[in-house]
N, C-alpha and C positions, 0 to 999 in steps of 0.2 A: 392304484399304486403301481401296477405293472406298466401302465402307459408312462407314468412319471419316470420309472427306472429306465424304460426303453428309450425315452427321449433323452435322458441324461447320458446314457451310454452312447447312443448314436451321435449326438452332438460332440461329445468328448473325443470319440474315436476320429471323427472328421477333423476336428481342430488339431489333434496331435499328429495325424497323418500329414496335414498341411504344414505343420511346423517341421516335421521330419523331412519333408520335401525341400525345405529351405535350409537344411543343415549345411550343404555345400557352400552356401552363401554366407550364413551367419555362424556356423560352427555350433558351439554350445553356449553362445551368448543368448541371454533372455530366453531360457528354455521354457518358461512358464507363461510367456506372453499370450499365447493362443488359448491357454486354459482360462485366463480371465474372460476372454471372449466367449468361450464355451459355457462358463458359469452364467454369464448374463443371458445368453440365448436360451439355455435350458430353463432358467428361472422364469423368464418372461413367457416362454412357450408353455411350460407345464407346472410351474410352481416351485416353491423353495426346496422341496424334497428332490426334485429333479436337478435343481442347481447344486444341491449337496452331493448328489451322485456324480455330477460332472466334476466337481472340485476334487473329490477323493480319487476317482478313477483317473482324472487328468493329471493330477500331481504325481500319482504312482507311475503312470505310463511315461510322463515326461522325465522323471528321475531315472527310470529304468532304461528307456530307449534313447534318451538324448544325453543326459548328464552321465549316467553310468556307462554308456557305451564308449565314452571317450575318457574314462578315468579308471585307473587300476587300484585306487584306494578303496578301503572298506566303507560301508555305509556311514558309520559314526566318525570315521577318520577322514572322510572326504572334506576338503576345505570348502566345498560348495554346499555343505549341509545347512549353513546359516542362511543362504539364499533361499533354500527350500522352506525353512521355517518362516522367513519374512514374507515370501510369496503366499504361503498358505494362510498366514494370519491376515494378510491384505485381502485375500479372496473371501475369507470368512466375514470380514467387516463389510465387504461389498455385498455378499450374499444376505447378510443380516439386514442391511439397509434396503435392499430390494424386497425382502420378505415383509418388512414392516410397512413399506410403501404399498405393497400389494394388499396387505391386510386392511389398511385404511381405505384403499380403493374399493375393496369388496364390502367393507362396512358402509361406505357411502352409497354403493349401488343397492345394497339391501335396504337401507333407509329410504332411498328414492323409490324403490319398488313398493315398499310399504305405504308411502305417501300416495303413490298412484293408485294402489288398491283402495285406500280409504277414500280418495277422490271419486273413484269409479263407483264405490258403494254409495257415496253421498249423491252422486248424479242419478243413480238408479232409484234411490229413495225419492228424490225430487220428482223424477219422471213418474214414479208410481203414484205419488200424491197428486200430481197434476192430472193424471188420467182419472183418478178418483173424483177430483173436483169437476171435471168435465161430465163424468157419469152422473154426479149429483144434480148438476144443472139440467142435463138431459132428462133425468127422471122427473124433475119438477115440471118441465115443459110438457113432457108426455102426459103427466097426470092432468095438467091443465087442458090439454087437447081432448082428453077423454071426457072432461066435465063440460066442455064448451058445446053449445048447441048450434051456434052460428057457424055456417059452413065456411064463410070467408075468414072468420077469425081462426077456425080450426086449420084451414089451409095455410094461413100466415104463420101460425105457431109451428106447424109441421115443417114448413120451409126453414124457419129459424132453427128447429131441432136438427134438420138435415145438415145445415151449414155448421152448427156447433159440432156435430159428429164428424164433419169433414176436417175441421181444425183439430179435433181430437185424434183422428186417424193420422193426420200429418205430423202431429207431435209425437205420436207413437212410432211412426216410421223414422222420424229424425233420430229418436233415441236408439232405435235398433240398428240403423245403417250409417251412423256417423263415422266418418274417417278420422275425426279428431274434434276438438272442442270448437274449431273455427271452420270446419269443412264437412260436407255431406256427400256421400256417394250417390249421385243423382240417379244412376241407372238402377241400382238395387232399390233405392227409395221409391221411385215412381212405379216400377213394376210391382213392388210389394203392395203399394197403395191401390193400384189398379186391380190386382188380384183380390184384395179385400173388398173392393166395391162390387166386383163381379159375384163374389160369394153371397153378398147381401142383397143384390138387386136383380141379377140376371135370371131369366127364366129359360126353360128348355128351348133349345133351338137358337139361342143368342149366345155368341161366343165373344169374349174380349181378349185381344192379343196385345202384347206389349213388347216392343223392341227398341231399346234405348242404348245409344253408345255410352261407353264408359266416360264419365265426366264427374267433376267435383265442383260443388257449388257452396256458396255461403249459406248458413242457416236461414237468413232472411230471404234470399233468392229461392232457396229450396221450398220454403213455406209458401211463398207466393205462387210458385209454379205448381205445387201440389194442390193448392186450393183451386187454381184454374182447371187442372186436370180433373179433380174431383167433380167440379161443377159441370164440365163438358161431358164426362163419361156418365155421370148420374143422369143428366138431362137426356142423353142418347138412350140409355137403358129404360128410362121412364116413358119417353114420348115418341121415340123414333120407330118403335116396333109395336104400335098399337094393334090390338086384336091378336096378340100372341104370335105374330108373324115371326119367322126366323130371320136372323141377320147376324151382322158381325160389326164389332167396334174395334178399331185398331189405333193404338197409341204408339207413335214412333218419335224418336229423338235422335237427331244427327248433330254431332259436334265437330266443328272445324274451327274457324276463327270466331264463329258465333254458334249459338245453340238454336237449332230449328226444331220446334215441337209441332207435331201434327196429331190431331184427334179426328178420325174419320169414321163414318158409319154408312151403311147401305140401307138406311131406313127411308121413311116417307118424305123427308125433307122438312125444312123449317116452316114453309108456308102451310103445309098440311097439318102440322102439329101445333102451331102457335094458336092460342085461344084468345078470343076477345076479352078485354078487361084484365089481361095478364099484367101483373105488377112490373115485370121486367127486372126484379131485384137481382136475379142471377146474372143477367146481362150487365147490369151496372157493377156488380161485384167483379166480374171478369174484366170489365173496362178499367176499373180502379187498379187492379193488380197488374194489368198490362201496362198502365202508365207508370206504376212504381218500378217495374222492370225496365222501362224505357224500350219496350218491345213494339213490334209491328204485328197487327192482328188482321188476318185476311180470312174471309168466310166465303165459301162457295157452296151453294145449296140448290138442289133440284129434286125432282121426283125420285131420283135414284140414290139420294143420300146427301149427306152434309160433310164438308171438310173444313175444319178449323186449322189454320196454319199460323204459327207464331214464330217470329224471328227475334231471339233474345240476344242482344249484343254482348252482355257481360253476365257471368254467373257468380262473380265475387262481389 
């Protein structure tokens, strides 16, 4: 209330002083013209109560300092009294119109915010149920892994479980770091995903770092990139540092005209870690998502580590 009154007073005083400054040019003609302006400014800036303050104070000051200063008649006997009444009624109508308009705008804003809250709650519920579905499938596969005696079948089921977990992690990160329904903050998303992988798979002496430029991607692109990152980081943590050797995995993303993603480790290299009879499903998955993104994938591997470099032309 104090702010509303203060705004009304300041706006009114400024408008009346401006009108007084024009008295040598206009005399006492249209003495209330700037009060109309003051009512509108105060109402728009601080609400209808501020506009009412501007009306009352502005009319009083204009009558006293402009009309009264150039007339010797009494208040009721002044022949300009009718002009005061008409101007005041006009300003009241203007103020009422603005107040009603503001009420409708505020009502519409409140309804829009309520709809957005309901939509947000619905999306959170959908995300929650989706994660529950993933966990149910993972629990079923894990149970089957425990019951299987064939080592090859167990390994294949475990790989399937790992990739379902990757999709689940990606979905969770998309829900947490979405910048909107059609965009995802890729920097927060990927670094959060990498941190989650590190907590689940990394052992003492192996550190995972993430440094990604601020970038926004479509949900489809973000999902493909996150699955690629999950596959590459997971493979590095599982195979590059055999024998509990220390090491480091670094995920970097640089965004200019295109997005350059790099996953590098200082492990034993792909030649030393690749096993005979390996199904290569992870490699095929990466290749499929690379094609979906229209990206270029370059691999450099030696005894001192492996570097995967992807150049992604479009994130939308």
